[in-house]
N, C-alpha and C positions, 0 to 999 in steps of 0.2 A: 504494500500500500504506500505509494510514493507521496512525499510531501511536495505537491505541485506548486510551482511559483505563482504568486498572486501579483497582479498588476496594480501597484500602488497608485500610479497616475490615473488609471481607470477608475479606481475607487473615488478619488477626489473629483474627477471630472463628472462622474455620474451623480455624486452627492451634491455638487454645486448646481447641476441642472435640476435635481429634485427639489432642493431648497428654494430655487428661484420660481418654482411652480406652486402657487398657493393650493392648499388642500385641507381646509378644516373639515371635520366630519360632516357629511351631508353635502359637500361640494368638492367631490374628488375626481370628477371626469377628466379634468386636464392632466392630473398626475398619472392617472391610469393610462392615458394615451402615451405619456412619456415612457412609462415602463414597458408598454407594449412595443414601442419603437425599439427599445433596448433589447428586448427579447427577440424581436425579428432580426436585429443586427447580429445577434449571437446564434441564430439558427435554431431557436428553441420554440417548439410549438406551444400554443396557449389557447385558452378560450376565456370569454368573459361570462361571468355568471349573471343570472337575472338581476341581481342587486348591483352589479357593476364591479365586483371584485375580479381578480385575475387568478386563473388556475392554469399553470404551466406544467410541462412535464419533460424531464430528461429521461429517455428510455434506457432501461437496463436489460440484463440478460433475462430476468424474470419480471413479469408485469404485475403479478398479484400473489399474495398481499405485498404491499409496498410501503413507502415512507413519504413523509412530507417535511419540508422546511418552510416555516411561515413567518412573515413579517407584515407590518401594517403601514399603509400609505397615508392614512388620515392623521391630522394633527389637531392640536388645540385651536380654538378660535373663539368667536363671539357671535351673538345674534341680537338684532334690534328688539328690545322689549317694549319700548314706547317712544313715540315722537313727542318731544317735550315742548312746552309753550315758549321756551327761550330759543328754539331753533336748534337744539342739540339732541343727541340720541341717548336714551337710557339703554343699557346693554346688560346681557347676562352671558355667562361663559358657556362655551361648548367644550365639554370635558372638564376635568377637575384641575383647576389652577387658581393661583391667588391673584386678587385684584392688585396686590402690591407689585406683581411682576408685569401687570398691564399698564400701569401708570407711565406715561411718556411714550408709549409705543405708537408707531405710525401704522395706519391700518387702511384697508380698502373695503368699502361697502358695496355689495352687489345688489342692485335693484332688480325689479322684474324686467325692466327694459334693457337696452344695449349699454347704457351708461354705467360706469363704475365711479365711485366717489372716494376721494382721498380725505383723510382726517387724522386726528390724534386722540388718544385716550388720555383724559386729564382728570385729576381729582376735582371735586366740586369746589374745593378751596385751593386753587392752583397758584395764587399770587401772594407772595409774602408782603408785597406793598399794600395789599388790601386787607389780608387776614392776619398779618403778623405771625405770631407763634402758633396760631391755630392750624397752619399748614402742616405742623408736625404732630398735632394732637388729634386731628380728624381720624376717626376709626377707619381701618383698612377693610373695605367691603365693596362688593360690586354695586351696591346701592349708592356708594359715594364716589363713583366715577361716571364719566359721560364722554361721548365722542363729539369733538368739535370738528365739524366739516370745513373743508377749505372751499366753501361756497358762500354766496351772499344769501344767508338765511338768518332770520331773526325771530321767526314765529313757527308754530306748528304748520300753519297754512303754507309757508314757504317750503317746508320739507315735503308736504303733500304735492305741491306743484312741481317739485323736482322728480317726483315719482318714487319717493321712498315709502316703505311700509314696515309695519311690525312684522317681524319674522325674516327680514333681510339678513343674509349671511355677511359675516365680517371676517376677513383674513388679517392676520398680524404679520407685519414684515419680519423676516428672519434675520436680516442684517448679518450675513455670514462673513467670517474672516478666516483665511487660511494662512497661518503664520509659518515663517521659515523654520521655526523650531518644531514643527509638526503638529502643533495644537490647532484644532478647528473649533471656533466659537460661533454659535448661532442659536437662535430659537429653532425648534422643530427637528433637532438631531434625532429625537425620539419620534418616529423610528426610521427616519430617512437614512440615517447612518447605517442602520441594520439592513435596510433594503439594498443600499450600495454594496455592502459586504456580501450579501447573498448573491447578487448579480456577478460580483467579481469572482466568487467561488465557482459559480456555474461556468463563467468564462474560462477559468483556469482548468477545470475538468474537461470541458469541450476541447480546448486547445492541446491538452495532453494526450488525446486519443485513448484515454483509459476507458474501458467498458465497465460500467458500474454494475453491481450484482443484481439490483432490483430497480424498478422505476422510482424516480425521485420527483415528487411534485414540488414545484416552487409556488407557494400560495401567497398572494398579496391581498390582505383584507383592507376594508375601507371604513370600519366603524369600531376599531378597538378602543379608541379613547372614550367612547360612550358605552362600553361594556358588551357590545354585540360580538365583535371580532370574528373568531373562527367558527361560530356556532352553525354556519350555513354553508361552508365552502368545501368541506372534506368529502372525498369519495368514500364509499363504504368499504373499500378494500385497503384503506390506510391503516396500518398496524402500529406505527410509531411516528411521533411528530416532535420535531425540534422547533421551539419557538424562539424568535430573536427579539430582544428588547434592550432597554438601557439598564446598566448596572449603576447604582447610585453611590457616588463618592461623598462620604460625609463621616463625621466622627461616629464611631460605633459600628461602621460598616467595614466589610472586608473586600470590597470590589478592587480589582486590579486596574490601576490607571493606565498601564501600558500593555496590558494583555487582555485575554478573554476571561470572563467570569462565568462560572457554572453555578447557577442558583440551585440550592438544595431545597428551599421551601419559600413560598410567598404567602400572602394572606389567604389563599385558597387551600393551602396545605402542602405536604411534601410532594416533590416530583418523583417520577418513577425511579426506584433505586437502581435497577439494572441499566437503564438507558443513561442515567446521570453518571454512574461510575464508568460506563463505557467511554463517555466523552472525556472524563478525567484521565482515564488510562491512555487515551490517544494523545492527550496533551503531554503526559509524562513520557510516552514512548518516542514522541517526535520533537521534544524540546520546545513546545509552545508555551510561552509565558501565560500563566493562568492562576486563578484563585477560586475559592468557593465563597459564597455569601448566602445570607438569609435575609429576606425582605419582609417587613411587617405590614407596611401599608402599600400594597402593590398587588396587581394582578395583570395577567397577560392573555394573549390569544389561547394559551393552553387551558386556562380556566374555563373560558367560554366553550371550548371544544368538548371538554368533559361534561360541563353542565348541560350541553345539548344532547347528551346520551351516547357519545362516541366511546366505543370500547377500544381505547388505544393507550399505549405508553406515551407519556409526555415528558419533556424536559424544557429547560429554559437556559439559554446562553446569552451573554450580555456583552456589549461594548461599554467602555468607561463613559460615565456621564456625570459631570459635576454640575450642580445647580439644575437638576431635572425639573422639567415643566416651567422653566424660566429662561434665563440666558445660559444655555447649556454649553459645556465644553467637553470635547473628547480629544484623543490623540490618534494620529494615523497609525501608530504601531498597534494600538488596540484594535482598530478596524482590520489591519492586516492579520493579526492573530485570530480574530473571529473568522475571517474569510478562509484562512488556512485550516482551521478546525472544521468548518463546514465542508470544505473540499475533501478532507480526509473522511468525514462522516459519509459523504456520498459514495465513496469508494469502498467503505467497510461492509463486511458481512452483516446482515440484519440479525437482530436478536431472535426473531421468529425463525424456527427451523422445521416447520411442519406445514403440511397443507392446511389451509384455513378451514377446511371442512372436516378435518380429522385431528383431534387433539393428540399430542404426543404424550409419552409417559410423564409422571410427576417429576422424574429425575431431570427432565429438561429445564426445570425451574429450581436451580440450586438455592439452598438456604444461605443468604449472605453471611449469617452469623457463623455458619459452619465452613463456608468456602473462603471467606475473607476477600472476595473480589467479585467483580461483575461477571456475568455469563460470557 
């Protein structure tokens, strides 16, 4: 199982293109088209689901049962809650994030018509010259911020005349920066950095001419940030699934800043013991920088897949992410490590070693306490 070379420049180029394409949950068509174009350029077959997610496939020697690698294209955003009498917009979040991280953001508002409107998210008490120290004591909440449009609007009627409505989507500018030291700083790295790593892994495997043992589906969901995620996208023959998401760098966490992180548990419970330890063993065997972590206030596509009733093994592997759901930061070495592990996983033998219609003997499932390692 060779450690195939991963194209670092490709990761950064694809990530930049993804970040430049707005995709708050519920408004993901544009980024879906971007990923479809990348899949076409890589020669990977795909289909679009009824809801607009992407189901791609890299064929293997065996087609069923098979495996899936999943990441999400949707990001955080906002929605217009009310047209205010002062000509500004009351907003609510799409996904879970703090109004503190929204203050000062530049945004685009998408109306029903062809026009898009630019603006800024501001606290209600935005000027120290007017409110003095109250700018620091105003409570942080979504009810205490508003969007100031860069339009000549002073009343609710002005907003209506522009064609704005309650329920209009709002995307938040990512403002990405790629530093010479390898750091990447941007909003919405969650999970566009993971998508870029998955595409880079697929590119590496395709270009190596390695025949993978079983079909590997590349799945790209469009509603993970609002809890739906992988609940609707899996084929019935998927037996194991690796989910990609952000690993949180913070005091008390054990996420690797320059490697890949294997999650042992999140708020939905432990991940599959055998699949998780298989990934750890591959990192060890191939010298991939890695760590393990446990996340308390966190869920991923894996949780929604299991909650939908899928009988599959699941795991979660992560890229480094400082300041998650805010101004996020990762490092290119972490994305390379993630892509290298994914490429190895695609080439590895599956955990399932039996026909899906005939269960094997109980000895096929070794007791980890007795065996001391993954199957």
